[in-house]
C-alpha positions as CSV (number, residue, x, y, z in Angstrom):
1,M,-38.6,20.8,-41.0
2,T,-37.7,21.9,-44.6
3,T,-34.0,21.9,-45.6
4,L,-33.4,24.6,-48.0
5,H,-29.9,23.5,-49.0
6,D,-27.9,20.4,-50.0
7,P,-26.0,19.4,-46.9
8,D,-23.5,17.5,-48.9
9,V,-22.4,20.5,-51.0
10,R,-19.3,22.3,-49.8
11,G,-17.9,25.5,-51.2
12,F,-14.5,27.0,-51.4
13,A,-15.3,30.6,-51.7
14,S,-15.1,31.6,-48.0
15,D,-14.8,30.2,-44.6
16,N,-18.0,32.2,-44.0
17,Y,-19.9,29.7,-46.0
18,A,-19.4,27.1,-43.4
19,G,-22.2,26.4,-40.9
20,V,-22.0,26.7,-37.1
21,H,-20.0,24.1,-35.2
22,P,-22.1,21.8,-33.2
23,E,-20.3,22.6,-30.0
24,V,-21.3,26.3,-30.6
25,L,-24.8,25.4,-31.2
26,A,-24.7,23.5,-27.9
27,A,-23.4,26.4,-26.2
28,I,-26.1,28.7,-27.5
29,A,-28.9,26.3,-26.5
30,A,-27.2,26.0,-23.0
31,A,-27.4,29.7,-22.6
32,N,-31.0,29.9,-23.5
33,G,-32.3,28.9,-20.1
34,G,-33.9,31.4,-17.7
35,H,-33.2,35.2,-17.6
36,Q,-29.9,37.0,-17.7
37,I,-29.4,40.9,-17.5
38,S,-29.2,42.4,-21.0
39,Y,-26.5,44.6,-22.6
40,G,-23.6,42.5,-21.3
41,A,-24.2,42.4,-17.6
42,D,-24.7,38.7,-17.7
43,V,-22.6,35.7,-16.4
44,Y,-21.5,34.6,-19.8
45,T,-20.0,37.9,-20.8
46,A,-18.2,38.1,-17.4
47,R,-16.7,34.7,-17.9
48,L,-15.7,35.6,-21.5
49,A,-13.6,38.6,-20.0
50,E,-11.9,36.2,-17.7
51,V,-11.1,33.6,-20.4
52,L,-9.8,36.2,-22.8
53,G,-7.9,37.8,-20.0
54,R,-6.1,34.5,-19.6
55,E,-5.7,33.6,-23.2
56,L,-4.8,37.0,-24.7
57,G,-4.0,39.2,-21.7
58,A,-7.2,41.2,-22.4
59,A,-7.9,44.2,-20.1
60,E,-11.3,44.7,-21.6
61,V,-13.6,42.7,-24.0
62,Y,-16.6,44.1,-26.0
63,P,-18.4,41.4,-28.0
64,V,-20.0,42.9,-31.3
65,F,-22.0,41.5,-34.2
66,N,-19.4,41.4,-37.1
67,G,-15.9,41.8,-38.2
68,T,-16.5,45.2,-39.9
69,G,-18.1,46.5,-36.8
70,A,-15.2,45.3,-34.7
71,N,-12.6,47.2,-36.9
72,V,-14.4,50.3,-37.2
73,L,-15.3,50.5,-33.4
74,S,-11.6,49.7,-32.7
75,L,-10.2,52.3,-35.0
76,Q,-12.6,55.0,-34.0
77,S,-11.6,54.6,-30.3
78,M,-8.0,54.9,-31.1
79,L,-8.0,58.1,-33.1
80,P,-8.9,61.7,-32.8
81,R,-10.9,63.2,-35.6
82,W,-7.9,64.2,-37.5
83,G,-6.4,60.9,-37.2
84,A,-5.3,58.3,-39.9
85,V,-4.7,54.6,-40.1
86,I,-1.7,53.1,-42.0
87,C,-2.6,49.7,-43.6
88,A,-1.8,47.4,-46.4
89,E,-3.5,48.2,-49.7
90,S,-5.0,44.7,-49.6
91,A,-6.3,45.0,-46.0
92,H,-9.9,44.1,-45.5
93,I,-10.6,47.5,-43.9
94,N,-9.6,49.0,-47.4
95,T,-10.9,46.6,-49.9
96,D,-14.0,44.7,-48.4
97,E,-15.8,46.9,-45.9
98,N,-17.5,49.2,-48.2
99,A,-15.8,52.4,-47.0
100,A,-17.2,51.9,-43.5
101,P,-14.0,53.0,-41.8
102,E,-14.3,56.2,-43.8
103,R,-18.2,56.8,-43.9
104,V,-19.1,55.4,-40.4
105,G,-15.8,56.1,-38.5
106,G,-14.7,59.1,-40.3
107,I,-11.2,57.7,-40.6
108,K,-8.7,58.3,-43.4
109,L,-7.0,55.1,-44.5
110,L,-3.3,55.6,-45.6
111,T,-2.5,52.6,-47.6
112,V,0.7,51.0,-48.7
113,H,1.2,48.5,-51.5
114,T,2.8,45.3,-50.3
115,V,3.9,42.2,-52.2
116,D,2.6,39.7,-49.7
117,G,-0.1,41.6,-47.6
118,K,2.3,42.3,-44.7
119,L,3.5,45.6,-43.4
120,T,7.2,46.2,-42.3
121,P,8.6,49.1,-40.5
122,E,10.0,50.5,-43.8
123,L,6.6,50.4,-45.4
124,V,5.1,52.1,-42.3
125,D,7.5,54.9,-42.7
126,R,6.1,55.7,-46.1
127,H,3.2,57.4,-44.5
128,A,4.3,57.8,-40.8
129,R,7.1,60.2,-41.4
130,G,6.1,62.4,-44.3
131,S,2.7,63.2,-42.7
132,R,3.8,64.4,-39.2
133,D,2.8,67.8,-38.1
134,D,1.5,68.7,-41.5
135,E,-1.9,70.4,-40.9
136,H,-2.9,69.6,-44.4
137,R,-2.6,66.0,-44.2
138,A,-4.4,63.5,-41.9
139,Q,-2.2,62.5,-38.9
140,P,-1.2,58.9,-38.6
141,G,-2.2,57.5,-35.3
142,V,-2.6,53.7,-35.9
143,V,-1.0,51.0,-37.8
144,S,-3.4,48.2,-38.6
145,I,-2.2,44.8,-39.6
146,T,-4.2,41.7,-40.4
147,Q,-3.4,38.2,-39.2
148,S,-3.6,36.1,-41.2
149,T,-3.6,38.5,-44.2
150,E,-5.9,38.7,-47.2
151,L,-3.4,37.3,-49.3
152,G,-3.2,34.1,-47.1
153,T,0.1,35.0,-45.6
154,V,1.0,34.9,-41.8
155,Y,3.1,37.3,-39.8
156,S,5.7,35.6,-37.7
157,V,6.1,36.5,-34.1
158,E,9.2,38.5,-35.0
159,E,7.6,40.4,-37.9
160,I,4.7,41.6,-35.5
161,R,7.1,42.5,-32.8
162,A,9.2,44.6,-35.4
163,V,6.1,46.4,-36.8
164,A,4.9,47.2,-33.3
165,D,8.1,48.3,-31.8
166,H,8.6,50.5,-34.8
167,A,5.1,52.0,-34.6
168,H,5.4,52.6,-30.7
169,S,8.7,54.3,-31.4
170,L,6.8,56.8,-33.7
171,G,4.0,57.3,-31.2
172,L,1.6,55.1,-33.1
173,A,-0.7,52.6,-31.7
174,V,-1.1,49.1,-33.1
175,H,-4.5,47.5,-34.2
176,M,-4.8,44.0,-35.3
177,D,-7.6,42.6,-37.6
178,G,-7.7,39.1,-36.2
179,S,-10.6,37.7,-38.2
180,R,-8.4,34.7,-38.8
181,L,-6.1,34.9,-35.8
182,S,-6.8,31.4,-35.0
183,N,-5.6,30.1,-38.3
184,A,-2.4,32.1,-37.9
185,A,-1.7,30.8,-34.5
186,A,-2.5,27.3,-35.5
187,A,0.0,27.7,-38.5
188,L,2.7,29.1,-36.2
189,D,1.9,26.6,-33.4
190,V,1.9,29.4,-30.8
191,P,-0.5,30.5,-28.2
192,L,-2.9,33.4,-29.2
193,R,-1.2,35.9,-27.0
194,A,2.2,35.2,-28.5
195,I,1.1,37.0,-31.6
196,T,-0.9,39.6,-29.8
197,A,-0.3,41.0,-26.4
198,D,3.1,39.5,-26.0
199,V,4.4,41.3,-29.2
200,G,3.1,44.7,-28.7
201,V,-0.5,44.6,-30.4
202,D,-2.5,47.2,-28.5
203,L,-6.1,46.6,-29.7
204,L,-7.5,43.4,-31.3
205,S,-10.6,42.7,-33.4
206,L,-11.0,39.0,-32.4
207,G,-12.7,36.8,-35.0
208,G,-15.2,34.0,-34.5
209,T,-17.6,33.7,-37.6
210,K,-15.0,32.5,-40.0
211,N,-14.0,29.7,-37.4
212,G,-17.4,28.1,-36.7
213,L,-19.5,30.7,-34.8
214,L,-23.1,31.7,-35.8
215,G,-22.1,35.4,-35.6
216,A,-20.0,37.0,-32.9
217,E,-16.6,38.8,-32.9
218,A,-15.1,40.9,-30.1
219,V,-13.0,44.1,-29.6
220,V,-10.3,43.1,-27.2
221,V,-8.5,45.9,-25.4
222,L,-4.9,44.8,-24.7
223,D,-3.4,48.3,-23.8
224,P,-6.2,50.5,-22.3
225,S,-3.9,53.6,-22.7
226,T,-4.4,53.5,-26.4
227,T,-8.3,53.6,-26.7
228,V,-11.1,55.8,-25.2
229,G,-14.8,55.5,-25.2
230,L,-15.5,52.0,-26.5
231,R,-18.3,51.6,-24.1
232,Y,-20.1,54.5,-25.8
233,L,-18.9,53.9,-29.4
234,R,-20.2,50.3,-29.4
235,K,-23.8,51.8,-28.9
236,V,-23.2,54.7,-31.3
237,D,-22.1,52.1,-34.0
238,M,-25.0,49.9,-33.3
239,Q,-22.8,47.0,-32.3
240,L,-24.4,46.7,-28.6
241,S,-26.4,43.4,-28.4
242,S,-29.3,43.3,-26.0
243,K,-29.1,39.7,-25.5
244,M,-25.2,39.6,-25.4
245,R,-25.1,36.3,-23.4
246,F,-25.7,34.5,-26.8
247,M,-22.7,36.2,-28.4
248,S,-20.5,35.7,-25.5
249,A,-21.6,32.0,-25.2
250,Q,-20.4,31.5,-28.7
251,L,-17.0,33.1,-28.0
252,L,-16.7,31.1,-24.8
253,A,-17.2,27.9,-26.8
254,L,-14.5,28.8,-29.1
255,Y,-11.9,30.2,-26.8
256,D,-12.5,28.6,-23.4
257,G,-10.7,25.3,-24.5
258,D,-9.1,24.2,-27.7
259,L,-12.0,24.5,-30.2
260,W,-10.5,27.5,-31.9
261,L,-7.3,25.4,-32.4
262,R,-9.0,22.3,-33.5
263,S,-11.1,24.1,-36.1
264,A,-8.6,26.4,-37.4
265,G,-5.8,23.7,-37.6
266,H,-8.2,21.4,-39.6
267,A,-8.9,24.3,-42.1
268,N,-5.3,25.0,-42.5
269,A,-4.6,21.2,-43.1
270,M,-7.3,21.1,-45.7
271,A,-5.9,24.0,-47.4
272,R,-2.5,22.2,-47.7
273,R,-4.2,19.0,-48.9
274,L,-5.8,20.9,-51.8
275,Y,-2.6,22.6,-52.5
276,D,-0.7,19.3,-52.8
277,A,-3.5,17.7,-54.9
278,V,-3.6,20.5,-57.4
279,R,-0.1,21.8,-57.8
280,E,1.0,19.1,-60.2
281,I,-2.0,19.3,-62.5
282,P,-0.6,20.4,-65.9
283,G,-1.8,23.9,-66.8
284,V,-2.5,25.1,-63.2
285,T,-0.1,27.6,-61.7
286,M,-0.1,27.8,-57.9
287,T,0.5,31.5,-56.7
288,N,1.2,30.7,-53.1
289,V,2.1,27.9,-50.7
290,P,-0.7,27.9,-48.2
291,Q,0.4,29.3,-44.8
292,A,-3.0,29.3,-43.4
293,N,-6.4,28.2,-44.9
294,A,-6.3,30.2,-48.4
295,V,-5.0,28.8,-51.6
296,F,-4.5,30.9,-54.7
297,A,-3.9,29.6,-58.3
298,I,-4.1,30.6,-61.9
299,L,-6.3,28.4,-64.1
300,P,-6.4,28.0,-67.9
301,A,-9.2,30.2,-69.5
302,G,-12.7,28.9,-69.0
303,V,-11.8,26.3,-66.4
304,A,-13.0,28.5,-63.5
305,D,-16.4,29.1,-65.0
306,R,-17.0,25.4,-65.6
307,L,-15.9,24.5,-62.2
308,R,-18.4,26.9,-60.8
309,E,-21.2,25.1,-62.2
310,R,-20.6,22.6,-59.2
311,F,-18.4,24.5,-56.7
312,R,-18.5,28.1,-55.4
313,F,-15.4,30.1,-55.2
314,Y,-14.1,33.6,-56.2
315,D,-11.9,35.2,-58.7
316,W,-9.1,37.0,-57.2
317,D,-7.4,38.5,-60.1
318,P,-9.6,38.0,-63.3
319,A,-7.0,39.7,-65.5
320,R,-4.6,36.8,-65.1
321,G,-7.1,34.1,-64.3
322,E,-6.2,33.9,-60.5
323,V,-8.7,32.4,-58.2
324,R,-8.9,32.0,-54.3
325,W,-10.0,28.7,-52.7
326,M,-10.7,29.0,-48.9
327,C,-11.1,26.0,-46.5
328,A,-13.2,25.9,-43.4
329,W,-13.6,24.2,-40.1
330,D,-16.0,21.7,-41.8
331,T,-14.2,21.1,-45.0
332,T,-13.4,17.3,-45.4
333,E,-10.9,15.2,-47.2
334,A,-13.6,14.0,-49.4
335,D,-14.5,17.7,-50.3
336,V,-11.0,18.5,-51.2
337,D,-10.4,15.3,-53.2
338,A,-13.7,15.7,-55.2
339,F,-12.7,19.4,-55.9
340,A,-9.2,18.5,-57.0
341,A,-10.5,15.8,-59.3
342,A,-12.9,18.2,-60.9
343,I,-10.0,20.6,-61.4
344,R,-8.0,18.0,-63.0
345,R,-10.9,16.9,-65.5
346,E,-11.7,20.3,-66.5
347,T,-8.1,21.3,-67.1
348,A,-7.5,18.3,-69.2
349,R,-10.5,19.1,-71.2
350,V,-9.4,22.6,-72.3
351,A,-5.9,21.3,-72.9
């Protein structure tokens, strides 16, 4: 069989660049025997509901193809046609989903500038109070938070509880974009439900692809009173898989046991290793201390382009030379050390 890539090359652009975890591939292969009823009436999807009920307090589970689909589907089910979502300006639903919430979901996003990517009760109030009962403005119905955030920060248990309690006091439901929920839980050293169901999250977009799956996420209902029509909306939004057993088998491999924790914890540790290796390099300015698996830094002019001849990563703020480096479940210590050495060489060259 022809290999179309160099298996020894690792990128730091996104945890989506990583391949599929061997335990997940084995789970997919194991699910391939015989026939199973399609569209979710299979034994793997039933088992997934049991597992996520135990681990997350899930009342209902809806596997979907991708994170954007999970977010749009979740928010659609939580809002009337005139409803709006309060979120951070940096939220993935606002910056990196190509207006899918607006165009597919018909949802108005009410964004708030944040320093660290995290909402607070005070920031929620900037939209929650001024729009109430004004027929000329979209009506806030949901607060959406991201764990961990696009800026690499992690909400503490207390911070999520504060936002959720405040939102609920205003009659707003709480959605969590949990594409990197596992990284956050690993960083906080808490169970998954400690930062979801136990602190007032109503509906969760549960991640998998960024943590070693081939391609599977899930909409997880924690409070059924806050959502309606998910069974039908999933089909309308083209997120209903015929051979759902293979999606559920992947999610089972990740969450029925500790693979989610092992993989996310390793990615977090590699991010900290990279930070420690680079932070003392003259000319490099670190703009965060990694809380999960993201590292941000400002490089001297020209260094990023030279590094990208060998390593993939993205600019974050080109105006000031800030870049983002992501670590994944398969990032190795050797990968990190080689990248850090290259940063040191290229920085010294321009100096």
